N, CA and C atoms of all chains as a GROMACS GRO file, in nm:
protein
  585
    1UNK      N    1  -0.500  -3.600  -1.755
    1UNK     CA    2  -0.516  -3.526  -1.628
    1UNK      C    3  -0.490  -3.378  -1.652
    2UNK      N    4  -0.581  -3.296  -1.596
    2UNK     CA    5  -0.564  -3.151  -1.604
    2UNK      C    6  -0.485  -3.108  -1.481
    3UNK      N    7  -0.356  -3.080  -1.499
    3UNK     CA    8  -0.265  -3.065  -1.386
    3UNK      C    9  -0.295  -2.944  -1.297
    4UNK      N   10  -0.329  -2.830  -1.358
    4UNK     CA   11  -0.345  -2.708  -1.276
    4UNK      C   12  -0.458  -2.723  -1.174
    5UNK      N   13  -0.582  -2.759  -1.215
    5UNK     CA   14  -0.686  -2.775  -1.112
    5UNK      C   15  -0.659  -2.891  -1.016
    6UNK      N   16  -0.596  -2.997  -1.066
    6UNK     CA   17  -0.569  -3.113  -0.978
    6UNK      C   18  -0.469  -3.077  -0.869
    7UNK      N   19  -0.359  -3.014  -0.909
    7UNK     CA   20  -0.256  -2.976  -0.810
    7UNK      C   21  -0.307  -2.862  -0.722
    8UNK      N   22  -0.382  -2.768  -0.783
    8UNK     CA   23  -0.438  -2.656  -0.705
    8UNK      C   24  -0.530  -2.708  -0.595
    9UNK      N   25  -0.616  -2.805  -0.630
    9UNK     CA   26  -0.710  -2.860  -0.531
    9UNK      C   27  -0.634  -2.928  -0.417
   10UNK      N   28  -0.530  -3.001  -0.454
   10UNK     CA   29  -0.447  -3.072  -0.354
   10UNK      C   30  -0.381  -2.971  -0.259
   11UNK      N   31  -0.317  -2.867  -0.317
   11UNK     CA   32  -0.250  -2.766  -0.235
   11UNK      C   33  -0.352  -2.688  -0.151
   12UNK      N   34  -0.470  -2.659  -0.211
   12UNK     CA   35  -0.577  -2.589  -0.139
   12UNK      C   36  -0.616  -2.667  -0.014
   13UNK      N   37  -0.628  -2.798  -0.028
   13UNK     CA   38  -0.666  -2.882   0.087
   13UNK      C   39  -0.554  -2.890   0.190
   14UNK      N   40  -0.429  -2.911   0.142
   14UNK     CA   41  -0.315  -2.921   0.234
   14UNK      C   42  -0.299  -2.793   0.317
   15UNK      N   43  -0.295  -2.680   0.247
   15UNK     CA   44  -0.274  -2.552   0.317
   15UNK      C   45  -0.397  -2.517   0.401
   16UNK      N   46  -0.515  -2.553   0.350
   16UNK     CA   47  -0.638  -2.525   0.425
   16UNK      C   48  -0.645  -2.601   0.556
   17UNK      N   49  -0.600  -2.726   0.553
   17UNK     CA   50  -0.596  -2.805   0.677
   17UNK      C   51  -0.500  -2.739   0.777
   18UNK      N   52  -0.384  -2.694   0.727
   18UNK     CA   53  -0.289  -2.628   0.818
   18UNK      C   54  -0.348  -2.499   0.875
   19UNK      N   55  -0.409  -2.418   0.789
   19UNK     CA   56  -0.466  -2.289   0.831
   19UNK      C   57  -0.577  -2.310   0.935
   20UNK      N   58  -0.677  -2.387   0.897
   20UNK     CA   59  -0.792  -2.403   0.986
   20UNK      C   60  -0.754  -2.490   1.107
   21UNK      N   61  -0.662  -2.584   1.088
   21UNK     CA   62  -0.614  -2.664   1.201
   21UNK      C   63  -0.550  -2.576   1.307
   22UNK      N   64  -0.466  -2.481   1.262
   22UNK     CA   65  -0.402  -2.390   1.359
   22UNK      C   66  -0.504  -2.293   1.418
   23UNK      N   67  -0.602  -2.250   1.336
   23UNK     CA   68  -0.710  -2.164   1.389
   23UNK      C   69  -0.783  -2.236   1.502
   24UNK      N   70  -0.814  -2.364   1.481
   24UNK     CA   71  -0.885  -2.441   1.584
   24UNK      C   72  -0.793  -2.467   1.705
   25UNK      N   73  -0.663  -2.486   1.679
   25UNK     CA   74  -0.569  -2.498   1.790
   25UNK      C   75  -0.573  -2.370   1.876
   26UNK      N   76  -0.568  -2.254   1.812
   26UNK     CA   77  -0.571  -2.128   1.888
   26UNK      C   78  -0.699  -2.118   1.971
   27UNK      N   79  -0.813  -2.151   1.908
   27UNK     CA   80  -0.942  -2.127   1.974
   27UNK      C   81  -0.985  -2.238   2.069
   28UNK      N   82  -0.960  -2.363   2.031
   28UNK     CA   83  -1.007  -2.475   2.114
   28UNK      C   84  -0.905  -2.514   2.221
   29UNK      N   85  -0.776  -2.479   2.199
   29UNK     CA   86  -0.672  -2.522   2.294
   29UNK      C   87  -0.602  -2.403   2.359
   30UNK      N   88  -0.548  -2.312   2.275
   30UNK     CA   89  -0.454  -2.214   2.328
   30UNK      C   90  -0.515  -2.106   2.417
   31UNK      N   91  -0.639  -2.064   2.386
   31UNK     CA   92  -0.702  -1.960   2.469
   31UNK      C   93  -0.709  -2.007   2.614
   32UNK      N   94  -0.761  -2.128   2.633
   32UNK     CA   95  -0.772  -2.181   2.770
   32UNK      C   96  -0.634  -2.213   2.828
   33UNK      N   97  -0.543  -2.265   2.744
   33UNK     CA   98  -0.409  -2.301   2.792
   33UNK      C   99  -0.333  -2.176   2.836
   34UNK      N  100  -0.342  -2.068   2.758
   34UNK     CA  101  -0.271  -1.944   2.792
   34UNK      C  102  -0.324  -1.885   2.922
   35UNK      N  103  -0.457  -1.897   2.941
   35UNK     CA  104  -0.518  -1.845   3.064
   35UNK      C  105  -0.467  -1.925   3.186
   36UNK      N  106  -0.464  -2.057   3.171
   36UNK     CA  107  -0.416  -2.142   3.281
   36UNK      C  108  -0.267  -2.119   3.306
   37UNK      N  109  -0.190  -2.101   3.196
   37UNK     CA  110  -0.045  -2.079   3.209
   37UNK      C  111  -0.017  -1.945   3.275
   38UNK      N  112  -0.099  -1.843   3.241
   38UNK     CA  113  -0.080  -1.711   3.305
   38UNK      C  114  -0.106  -1.721   3.455
   39UNK      N  115  -0.202  -1.805   3.493
   39UNK     CA  116  -0.237  -1.820   3.635
   39UNK      C  117  -0.125  -1.886   3.715
   40UNK      N  118  -0.050  -1.978   3.651
   40UNK     CA  119   0.059  -2.042   3.728
   40UNK      C  120   0.199  -1.995   3.685
   41UNK      N  121   0.201  -1.883   3.611
   41UNK     CA  122   0.330  -1.820   3.579
   41UNK      C  123   0.413  -1.889   3.473
   42UNK      N  124   0.350  -1.969   3.386
   42UNK     CA  125   0.427  -2.041   3.283
   42UNK      C  126   0.392  -1.995   3.140
   43UNK      N  127   0.327  -1.879   3.129
   43UNK     CA  128   0.280  -1.834   2.997
   43UNK      C  129   0.394  -1.789   2.906
   44UNK      N  130   0.506  -1.750   2.965
   44UNK     CA  131   0.616  -1.695   2.883
   44UNK      C  132   0.664  -1.794   2.777
   45UNK      N  133   0.666  -1.921   2.812
   45UNK     CA  134   0.712  -2.022   2.716
   45UNK      C  135   0.622  -2.030   2.594
   46UNK      N  136   0.491  -2.021   2.616
   46UNK     CA  137   0.396  -2.025   2.504
   46UNK      C  138   0.417  -1.902   2.416
   47UNK      N  139   0.425  -1.784   2.480
   47UNK     CA  140   0.440  -1.659   2.404
   47UNK      C  141   0.571  -1.656   2.326
   48UNK      N  142   0.677  -1.708   2.386
   48UNK     CA  143   0.809  -1.699   2.323
   48UNK      C  144   0.833  -1.809   2.220
   49UNK      N  145   0.793  -1.932   2.252
   49UNK     CA  146   0.834  -2.044   2.167
   49UNK      C  147   0.722  -2.101   2.078
   50UNK      N  148   0.598  -2.093   2.124
   50UNK     CA  149   0.489  -2.156   2.048
   50UNK      C  150   0.422  -2.056   1.953
   51UNK      N  151   0.376  -1.943   2.006
   51UNK     CA  152   0.294  -1.852   1.926
   51UNK      C  153   0.363  -1.798   1.800
   52UNK      N  154   0.491  -1.753   1.808
   52UNK     CA  155   0.552  -1.702   1.684
   52UNK      C  156   0.558  -1.808   1.574
   53UNK      N  157   0.590  -1.932   1.612
   53UNK     CA  158   0.597  -2.040   1.511
   53UNK      C  159   0.458  -2.074   1.459
   54UNK      N  160   0.362  -2.086   1.549
   54UNK     CA  161   0.225  -2.120   1.508
   54UNK      C  162   0.168  -2.010   1.418
   55UNK      N  163   0.194  -1.884   1.453
   55UNK     CA  164   0.141  -1.772   1.373
   55UNK      C  165   0.208  -1.763   1.237
   56UNK      N  166   0.336  -1.803   1.228
   56UNK     CA  167   0.405  -1.802   1.099
   56UNK      C  168   0.335  -1.896   1.001
   57UNK      N  169   0.319  -2.023   1.046
   57UNK     CA  170   0.255  -2.121   0.958
   57UNK      C  171   0.110  -2.085   0.934
   58UNK      N  172   0.041  -2.031   1.032
   58UNK     CA  173  -0.100  -1.992   1.023
   58UNK      C  174  -0.122  -1.886   0.914
   59UNK      N  175  -0.046  -1.778   0.920
   59UNK     CA  176  -0.073  -1.667   0.827
   59UNK      C  177  -0.030  -1.699   0.685
   60UNK      N  178   0.081  -1.777   0.671
   60UNK     CA  179   0.125  -1.809   0.534
   60UNK      C  180   0.041  -1.922   0.475
   61UNK      N  181  -0.007  -2.014   0.559
   61UNK     CA  182  -0.100  -2.117   0.510
   61UNK      C  183  -0.228  -2.051   0.459
   62UNK      N  184  -0.270  -1.941   0.525
   62UNK     CA  185  -0.389  -1.870   0.480
   62UNK      C  186  -0.369  -1.814   0.338
   63UNK      N  187  -0.252  -1.758   0.314
   63UNK     CA  188  -0.221  -1.701   0.181
   63UNK      C  189  -0.219  -1.812   0.076
   64UNK      N  190  -0.148  -1.921   0.106
   64UNK     CA  191  -0.136  -2.031   0.009
   64UNK      C  192  -0.274  -2.091  -0.018
   65UNK      N  193  -0.356  -2.106   0.086
   65UNK     CA  194  -0.491  -2.160   0.068
   65UNK      C  195  -0.570  -2.073  -0.029
   66UNK      N  196  -0.565  -1.942  -0.007
   66UNK     CA  197  -0.643  -1.849  -0.092
   66UNK      C  198  -0.591  -1.852  -0.237
   67UNK      N  199  -0.459  -1.848  -0.253
   67UNK     CA  200  -0.402  -1.847  -0.389
   67UNK      C  201  -0.434  -1.978  -0.463
   68UNK      N  202  -0.424  -2.090  -0.392
   68UNK     CA  203  -0.455  -2.219  -0.456
   68UNK      C  204  -0.604  -2.226  -0.489
   69UNK      N  205  -0.687  -2.168  -0.402
   69UNK     CA  206  -0.832  -2.163  -0.431
   69UNK      C  207  -0.861  -2.078  -0.553
   70UNK      N  208  -0.791  -1.965  -0.563
   70UNK     CA  209  -0.809  -1.878  -0.680
   70UNK      C  210  -0.765  -1.949  -0.807
   71UNK      N  211  -0.653  -2.022  -0.799
   71UNK     CA  212  -0.604  -2.098  -0.915
   71UNK      C  213  -0.703  -2.208  -0.952
   72UNK      N  214  -0.764  -2.268  -0.851
   72UNK     CA  215  -0.862  -2.374  -0.874
   72UNK      C  216  -0.986  -2.319  -0.945
   73UNK      N  217  -1.029  -2.199  -0.906
   73UNK     CA  218  -1.144  -2.138  -0.973
   73UNK      C  219  -1.108  -2.100  -1.117
   74UNK      N  220  -0.980  -2.058  -1.136
   74UNK     CA  221  -0.932  -2.026  -1.271
   74UNK      C  222  -1.020  -1.925  -1.342
   75UNK      N  223  -1.066  -1.960  -1.463
   75UNK     CA  224  -1.146  -1.866  -1.541
   75UNK      C  225  -1.286  -1.846  -1.484
   76UNK      N  226  -1.322  -1.924  -1.382
   76UNK     CA  227  -1.453  -1.908  -1.317
   76UNK      C  228  -1.444  -1.823  -1.189
   77UNK      N  229  -1.327  -1.758  -1.169
   77UNK     CA  230  -1.305  -1.676  -1.050
   77UNK      C  231  -1.418  -1.572  -1.033
   78UNK      N  232  -1.447  -1.499  -1.140
   78UNK     CA  233  -1.550  -1.395  -1.130
   78UNK      C  234  -1.690  -1.455  -1.122
   79UNK      N  235  -1.712  -1.571  -1.185
   79UNK     CA  236  -1.842  -1.640  -1.172
   79UNK      C  237  -1.873  -1.664  -1.025
   80UNK      N  238  -1.769  -1.702  -0.950
   80UNK     CA  239  -1.788  -1.732  -0.807
   80UNK      C  240  -1.801  -1.604  -0.725
   81UNK      N  241  -1.705  -1.514  -0.741
   81UNK     CA  242  -1.703  -1.395  -0.653
   81UNK      C  243  -1.813  -1.295  -0.684
   82UNK      N  244  -1.857  -1.289  -0.810
   82UNK     CA  245  -1.964  -1.194  -0.846
   82UNK      C  246  -2.098  -1.264  -0.863
   83UNK      N  247  -2.105  -1.393  -0.831
   83UNK     CA  248  -2.229  -1.472  -0.841
   83UNK      C  249  -2.293  -1.457  -0.980
   84UNK      N  250  -2.211  -1.476  -1.083
   84UNK     CA  251  -2.258  -1.459  -1.220
   84UNK      C  252  -2.324  -1.586  -1.275
   85UNK      N  253  -2.295  -1.700  -1.211
   85UNK     CA  254  -2.342  -1.828  -1.264
   85UNK      C  255  -2.391  -1.912  -1.146
   86UNK      N  256  -2.515  -1.963  -1.158
   86UNK     CA  257  -2.574  -2.038  -1.045
   86UNK      C  258  -2.490  -2.157  -1.000
   87UNK      N  259  -2.419  -2.217  -1.094
   87UNK     CA  260  -2.335  -2.331  -1.060
   87UNK      C  261  -2.224  -2.293  -0.962
   88UNK      N  262  -2.196  -2.164  -0.953
   88UNK     CA  263  -2.087  -2.117  -0.867
   88UNK      C  264  -2.136  -2.039  -0.745
   89UNK      N  265  -2.268  -2.042  -0.719
   89UNK     CA  266  -2.321  -1.971  -0.602
   89UNK      C  267  -2.262  -2.027  -0.472
   90UNK      N  268  -2.265  -2.160  -0.458
   90UNK     CA  269  -2.220  -2.221  -0.333
   90UNK      C  270  -2.071  -2.194  -0.309
   91UNK      N  271  -1.989  -2.220  -0.411
   91UNK     CA  272  -1.846  -2.197  -0.392
   91UNK      C  273  -1.817  -2.047  -0.379
   92UNK      N  274  -1.903  -1.964  -0.438
   92UNK     CA  275  -1.887  -1.819  -0.424
   92UNK      C  276  -1.902  -1.776  -0.279
   93UNK      N  277  -2.003  -1.832  -0.209
   93UNK     CA  278  -2.022  -1.799  -0.067
   93UNK      C  279  -1.900  -1.847   0.013
   94UNK      N  280  -1.855  -1.969  -0.015
   94UNK     CA  281  -1.736  -2.022   0.053
   94UNK      C  282  -1.613  -1.937   0.026
   95UNK      N  283  -1.599  -1.894  -0.100
   95UNK     CA  284  -1.482  -1.814  -0.138
   95UNK      C  285  -1.484  -1.677  -0.068
   96UNK      N  286  -1.603  -1.618  -0.060
   96UNK     CA  287  -1.613  -1.488   0.009
   96UNK      C  288  -1.581  -1.502   0.158
   97UNK      N  289  -1.633  -1.608   0.220
   97UNK     CA  290  -1.605  -1.630   0.363
   97UNK      C  291  -1.455  -1.651   0.384
   98UNK      N  292  -1.392  -1.731   0.297
   98UNK     CA  293  -1.248  -1.755   0.307
   98UNK      C  294  -1.169  -1.626   0.288
   99UNK      N  295  -1.217  -1.541   0.197
   99UNK     CA  296  -1.149  -1.414   0.171
   99UNK      C  297  -1.159  -1.322   0.293
  100UNK      N  298  -1.278  -1.315   0.352
  100UNK     CA  299  -1.295  -1.234   0.474
  100UNK      C  300  -1.204  -1.286   0.586
  101UNK      N  301  -1.192  -1.419   0.593
  101UNK     CA  302  -1.106  -1.478   0.695
  101UNK      C  303  -0.959  -1.443   0.670
  102UNK      N  304  -0.916  -1.445   0.543
  102UNK     CA  305  -0.778  -1.406   0.510
  102UNK      C  306  -0.753  -1.261   0.549
  103UNK      N  307  -0.851  -1.174   0.519
  103UNK     CA  308  -0.838  -1.031   0.556
  103UNK      C  309  -0.828  -1.017   0.708
  104UNK      N  310  -0.906  -1.095   0.781
  104UNK     CA  311  -0.899  -1.094   0.927
  104UNK      C  312  -0.760  -1.135   0.976
  105UNK      N  313  -0.703  -1.239   0.913
  105UNK     CA  314  -0.571  -1.288   0.954
  105UNK      C  315  -0.466  -1.177   0.939
  106UNK      N  316  -0.460  -1.120   0.819
  106UNK     CA  317  -0.352  -1.024   0.789
  106UNK      C  318  -0.383  -0.882   0.836
  107UNK      N  319  -0.512  -0.848   0.845
  107UNK     CA  320  -0.550  -0.711   0.881
  107UNK      C  321  -0.572  -0.692   1.030
  108UNK      N  322  -0.614  -0.797   1.100
  108UNK     CA  323  -0.646  -0.782   1.243
  108UNK      C  324  -0.563  -0.874   1.334
  109UNK      N  325  -0.562  -1.004   1.302
  109UNK     CA  326  -0.499  -1.098   1.395
  109UNK      C  327  -0.348  -1.076   1.402
  110UNK      N  328  -0.281  -1.080   1.287
  110UNK     CA  329  -0.135  -1.071   1.287
  110UNK      C  330  -0.084  -0.935   1.338
  111UNK      N  331  -0.136  -0.821   1.291
  111UNK     CA  332  -0.085  -0.693   1.345
  111UNK      C  333  -0.104  -0.681   1.496
  112UNK      N  334  -0.215  -0.732   1.548
  112UNK     CA  335  -0.238  -0.723   1.693
  112UNK      C  336  -0.156  -0.825   1.770
  113UNK      N  337  -0.135  -0.944   1.712
  113UNK     CA  338  -0.049  -1.043   1.779
  113UNK      C  339   0.095  -0.993   1.790
  114UNK      N  340   0.139  -0.915   1.690
  114UNK     CA  341   0.275  -0.860   1.696
  114UNK      C  342   0.291  -0.769   1.818
  115UNK      N  343   0.185  -0.694   1.850
  115UNK     CA  344   0.189  -0.608   1.970
  115UNK      C  345   0.187  -0.694   2.096
  116UNK      N  346   0.100  -0.796   2.097
  116UNK     CA  347   0.086  -0.882   2.216
  116UNK      C  348   0.217  -0.954   2.246
  117UNK      N  349   0.284  -1.003   2.140
  117UNK     CA  350   0.405  -1.082   2.158
  117UNK      C  351   0.532  -0.997   2.171
  118UNK      N  352   0.516  -0.864   2.163
  118UNK     CA  353   0.630  -0.775   2.180
  118UNK      C  354   0.718  -0.762   2.058
  119UNK      N  355   0.664  -0.800   1.940
  119UNK     CA  356   0.743  -0.787   1.816
  119UNK      C  357   0.743  -0.642   1.768
  120UNK      N  358   0.640  -0.566   1.808
  120UNK     CA  359   0.639  -0.421   1.784
  120UNK      C  360   0.609  -0.353   1.917
  121UNK      N  361   0.655  -0.229   1.930
  121UNK     CA  362   0.637  -0.155   2.056
  121UNK      C  363   0.489  -0.123   2.077
  122UNK      N  364   0.446  -0.142   2.202
  122UNK     CA  365   0.307  -0.106   2.238
  122UNK      C  366   0.300  -0.083   2.388
  123UNK      N  367   0.216   0.013   2.425
  123UNK     CA  368   0.194   0.037   2.568
  123UNK      C  369   0.107  -0.075   2.624
  124UNK      N  370   0.096  -0.083   2.756
  124UNK     CA  371   0.012  -0.186   2.817
  124UNK      C  372  -0.134  -0.171   2.773
  125UNK      N  373  -0.177  -0.045   2.763
  125UNK     CA  374  -0.315  -0.020   2.719
  125UNK      C  375  -0.335  -0.069   2.575
  126UNK      N  376  -0.237  -0.040   2.489
  126UNK     CA  377  -0.245  -0.085   2.349
  126UNK      C  378  -0.242  -0.238   2.340
  127UNK      N  379  -0.162  -0.301   2.429
  127UNK     CA  380  -0.156  -0.448   2.430
  127UNK      C  381  -0.290  -0.508   2.473
  128UNK      N  382  -0.353  -0.447   2.573
  128UNK     CA  383  -0.483  -0.497   2.618
  128UNK      C  384  -0.588  -0.487   2.508
  129UNK      N  385  -0.585  -0.374   2.437
  129UNK     CA  386  -0.679  -0.356   2.326
  129UNK      C  387  -0.648  -0.457   2.214
  130UNK      N  388  -0.518  -0.476   2.188
  130UNK     CA  389  -0.476  -0.570   2.084
  130UNK      C  390  -0.523  -0.712   2.117
  131UNK      N  391  -0.515  -0.749   2.245
  131UNK     CA  392  -0.562  -0.883   2.288
  131UNK      C  393  -0.708  -0.902   2.255
  132UNK      N  394  -0.789  -0.800   2.284
  132UNK     CA  395  -0.934  -0.810   2.262
  132UNK      C  396  -0.965  -0.818   2.110
  133UNK      N  397  -0.899  -0.733   2.033
  133UNK     CA  398  -0.925  -0.730   1.888
  133UNK      C  399  -0.881  -0.861   1.824
  134UNK      N  400  -0.760  -0.909   1.859
  134UNK     CA  401  -0.709  -1.034   1.802
  134UNK      C  402  -0.799  -1.152   1.842
  135UNK      N  403  -0.842  -1.152   1.967
  135UNK     CA  404  -0.929  -1.259   2.015
  135UNK      C  405  -1.061  -1.262   1.937
  136UNK      N  406  -1.124  -1.145   1.924
  136UNK     CA  407  -1.254  -1.142   1.855
  136UNK      C  408  -1.240  -1.173   1.706
  137UNK      N  409  -1.129  -1.129   1.645
  137UNK     CA  410  -1.106  -1.160   1.503
  137UNK      C  411  -1.086  -1.311   1.486
  138UNK      N  412  -1.014  -1.372   1.579
  138UNK     CA  413  -0.990  -1.516   1.573
  138UNK      C  414  -1.121  -1.594   1.595
  139UNK      N  415  -1.201  -1.547   1.689
  139UNK     CA  416  -1.330  -1.612   1.714
  139UNK      C  417  -1.424  -1.592   1.594
  140UNK      N  418  -1.418  -1.475   1.533
  140UNK     CA  419  -1.501  -1.450   1.413
  140UNK      C  420  -1.462  -1.548   1.303
  141UNK      N  421  -1.331  -1.570   1.285
  141UNK     CA  422  -1.286  -1.665   1.184
  141UNK      C  423  -1.330  -1.807   1.217
  142UNK      N  424  -1.329  -1.842   1.346
  142UNK     CA  425  -1.378  -1.975   1.385
  142UNK      C  426  -1.526  -1.989   1.350
  143UNK      N  427  -1.603  -1.883   1.379
  143UNK     CA  428  -1.746  -1.883   1.344
  143UNK      C  429  -1.763  -1.895   1.192
  144UNK      N  430  -1.688  -1.814   1.115
  144UNK     CA  431  -1.697  -1.818   0.969
  144UNK      C  432  -1.654  -1.954   0.913
  145UNK      N  433  -1.564  -2.023   0.983
  145UNK     CA  434  -1.510  -2.147   0.927
  145UNK      C  435  -1.618  -2.254   0.909
  146UNK      N  436  -1.722  -2.249   0.993
  146UNK     CA  437  -1.829  -2.350   0.980
  146UNK      C  438  -1.903  -2.337   0.847
  147UNK      N  439  -1.963  -2.218   0.817
  147UNK     CA  440  -2.025  -2.207   0.684
  147UNK      C  441  -1.924  -2.212   0.570
  148UNK      N  442  -1.802  -2.160   0.592
  148UNK     CA  443  -1.702  -2.164   0.485
  148UNK      C  444  -1.676  -2.309   0.441
  149UNK      N  445  -1.654  -2.399   0.537
  149UNK     CA  446  -1.626  -2.539   0.503
  149UNK      C  447  -1.751  -2.607   0.445
  150UNK      N  448  -1.868  -2.569   0.496
  150UNK     CA  449  -1.994  -2.623   0.443
  150UNK      C  450  -2.007  -2.589   0.295
  151UNK      N  451  -1.980  -2.461   0.262
  151UNK     CA  452  -1.997  -2.419   0.122
  151UNK      C  453  -1.882  -2.466   0.033
  152UNK      N  454  -1.765  -2.490   0.090
  152UNK     CA  455  -1.658  -2.551   0.012
  152UNK      C  456  -1.699  -2.693  -0.029
  153UNK      N  457  -1.755  -2.767   0.068
  153UNK     CA  458  -1.803  -2.902   0.038
  153UNK      C  459  -1.918  -2.895  -0.061
  154UNK      N  460  -2.009  -2.800  -0.039
  154UNK     CA  461  -2.127  -2.787  -0.126
  154UNK      C  462  -2.086  -2.746  -0.268
  155UNK      N  463  -1.979  -2.667  -0.279
  155UNK     CA  464  -1.934  -2.623  -0.410
  155UNK      C  465  -1.895  -2.740  -0.500
  156UNK      N  466  -1.841  -2.844  -0.437
  156UNK     CA  467  -1.798  -2.962  -0.514
  156UNK      C  468  -1.911  -3.064  -0.528
  157UNK      N  469  -2.018  -3.046  -0.450
  157UNK     CA  470  -2.128  -3.143  -0.450
  157UNK      C  471  -2.262  -3.069  -0.439
  158UNK      N  472  -2.286  -2.975  -0.532
  158UNK     CA  473  -2.403  -2.888  -0.522
  158UNK      C  474  -2.534  -2.967  -0.519
  159UNK      N  475  -2.545  -3.072  -0.600
  159UNK     CA  476  -2.669  -3.149  -0.606
  159UNK      C  477  -2.699  -3.216  -0.471
  160UNK      N  478  -2.594  -3.259  -0.403
  160UNK     CA  479  -2.610  -3.323  -0.272
  160UNK      C  480  -2.664  -3.226  -0.169
  161UNK      N  481  -2.615  -3.101  -0.173
  161UNK     CA  482  -2.651  -3.002  -0.070
  161UNK      C  483  -2.775  -2.920  -0.109
  162UNK      N  484  -2.794  -2.896  -0.239
  162UNK     CA  485  -2.902  -2.808  -0.282
  162UNK      C  486  -2.992  -2.872  -0.389
  163UNK      N  487  -2.981  -3.001  -0.405
  163UNK     CA  488  -3.059  -3.069  -0.509
  163UNK      C  489  -3.205  -3.089  -0.470
  164UNK      N  490  -2.603  -0.728   2.662
  164UNK     CA  491  -2.605  -0.865   2.615
  164UNK      C  492  -2.461  -0.915   2.596
  165UNK      N  493  -2.437  -1.038   2.639
  165UNK     CA  494  -2.302  -1.094   2.630
  165UNK      C  495  -2.268  -1.129   2.484
  166UNK      N  496  -2.144  -1.104   2.447
  166UNK     CA  497  -2.100  -1.137   2.311
  166UNK      C  498  -2.085  -1.289   2.299
  167UNK      N  499  -2.159  -1.354   2.209
  167UNK     CA  500  -2.149  -1.501   2.199
  167UNK      C  501  -2.008  -1.549   2.163
  168UNK      N  502  -1.928  -1.461   2.100
  168UNK     CA  503  -1.793  -1.501   2.060
  168UNK      C  504  -1.697  -1.510   2.180
  169UNK      N  505  -1.739  -1.459   2.296
  169UNK     CA  506  -1.655  -1.473   2.416
  169UNK      C  507  -1.651  -1.618   2.465
  170UNK      N  508  -1.752  -1.695   2.424
  170UNK     CA  509  -1.757  -1.836   2.464
  170UNK      C  510  -1.730  -1.924   2.342
  171UNK      N  511  -1.656  -2.033   2.365
  171UNK     CA  512  -1.625  -2.123   2.254
  171UNK      C  513  -1.753  -2.184   2.196
  172UNK      N  514  -1.842  -2.227   2.284
  172UNK     CA  515  -1.967  -2.288   2.236
  172UNK      C  516  -2.059  -2.184   2.173
  173UNK      N  517  -2.053  -2.060   2.224
  173UNK     CA  518  -2.129  -1.952   2.160
  173UNK      C  519  -2.081  -1.928   2.019
  174UNK      N  520  -1.949  -1.940   2.000
  174UNK     CA  521  -1.889  -1.923   1.867
  174UNK      C  522  -1.935  -2.035   1.773
  175UNK      N  523  -1.931  -2.158   1.822
  175UNK     CA  524  -1.971  -2.273   1.739
  175UNK      C  525  -2.120  -2.264   1.703
  176UNK      N  526  -2.203  -2.230   1.800
  176UNK     CA  527  -2.348  -2.219   1.774
  176UNK      C  528  -2.375  -2.105   1.676
  177UNK      N  529  -2.302  -1.993   1.692
  177UNK     CA  530  -2.317  -1.881   1.597
  177UNK      C  531  -2.280  -1.926   1.456
  178UNK      N  532  -2.175  -2.005   1.445
  178UNK     CA  533  -2.134  -2.057   1.315
  178UNK      C  534  -2.238  -2.149   1.254
  179UNK      N  535  -2.300  -2.231   1.337
  179UNK     CA  536  -2.406  -2.321   1.288
  179UNK      C  537  -2.527  -2.241   1.240
  180UNK      N  538  -2.563  -2.138   1.316
  180UNK     CA  539  -2.678  -2.054   1.277
  180UNK      C  540  -2.648  -1.981   1.146
  181UNK      N  541  -2.525  -1.928   1.135
  181UNK     CA  542  -2.486  -1.858   1.012
  181UNK      C  543  -2.488  -1.954   0.893
  182UNK      N  544  -2.445  -2.078   0.916
  182UNK     CA  545  -2.447  -2.179   0.809
  182UNK      C  546  -2.591  -2.202   0.763
  183UNK      N  547  -2.682  -2.216   0.858
  183UNK     CA  548  -2.823  -2.241   0.826
  183UNK      C  549  -2.882  -2.125   0.747
  184UNK      N  550  -2.854  -2.002   0.793
  184UNK     CA  551  -2.907  -1.883   0.725
  184UNK      C  552  -2.855  -1.877   0.582
  185UNK      N  553  -2.725  -1.896   0.564
  185UNK     CA  554  -2.666  -1.889   0.430
  185UNK      C  555  -2.717  -2.002   0.342
  186UNK      N  556  -2.738  -2.120   0.402
  186UNK     CA  557  -2.793  -2.232   0.324
  186UNK      C  558  -2.930  -2.195   0.269
  187UNK      N  559  -3.015  -2.137   0.354
  187UNK     CA  560  -3.151  -2.099   0.310
  187UNK      C  561  -3.144  -1.995   0.199
  188UNK      N  562  -3.056  -1.896   0.215
  188UNK     CA  563  -3.042  -1.791   0.114
  188UNK      C  564  -2.998  -1.850  -0.021
  189UNK      N  565  -2.895  -1.933  -0.018
  189UNK     CA  566  -2.843  -1.992  -0.143
  189UNK      C  567  -2.947  -2.086  -0.203
  190UNK      N  568  -3.014  -2.161  -0.118
  190UNK     CA  569  -3.118  -2.254  -0.165
  190UNK      C  570  -3.227  -2.178  -0.239
  191UNK      N  571  -3.272  -2.065  -0.182
  191UNK     CA  572  -3.374  -1.982  -0.248
  191UNK      C  573  -3.322  -1.924  -0.378
  192UNK      N  574  -3.195  -1.878  -0.376
  192UNK     CA  575  -3.136  -1.819  -0.496
  192UNK      C  576  -3.126  -1.921  -0.609
  193UNK      N  577  -3.110  -2.048  -0.570
  193UNK     CA  578  -3.099  -2.154  -0.671
  193UNK      C  579  -3.237  -2.205  -0.712
  194UNK      N  580  -3.340  -2.148  -0.652
  194UNK     CA  581  -3.476  -2.186  -0.688
  194UNK      C  582  -3.525  -2.311  -0.617
  195UNK      N  583  -3.459  -2.346  -0.507
  195UNK     CA  584  -3.496  -2.467  -0.433
  195UNK      C  585  -3.609  -2.445  -0.334
   0.00000   0.00000   0.00000
């Protein structure tokens, strides 16, 4: 057994399920739930007790997923990211989508969520803008997740998808 | 024009379209 790719693939899947599972929780459940909770005055509990914990596991699962994916690619990292080898075209597209999603998490979603949740100082105007940016970044990641998962599957079964 | 990402189903449909487009591009690149 080749331990590094075997364990990397396992960790990539575990962390990936947590990352994308929480992304889908935010988009398929929490957006509507937060809106309904704001309407009946119960949103504070979600903001105080749920979101900080969910965002903690979300952003660090994203990092672990990416690092385990990079370890899994190993010496073929550049083959995938620079499309140097046709065998790595499919996983290369998946890897790029996953990378853009990681950048969205740490560059847009998390900094803006910190303003929304009051972890950093922000005016009401800044909070409103942060809500819109974080929402669209999260929705963009949900959109990207469909082709990302398709190409992750295709990367391991290229003949099935492109044969 | 309304942003499709404002709607959950608009987001899912956009993702499906993006998947199809990327599939065609990769398929052509692989000579399929």
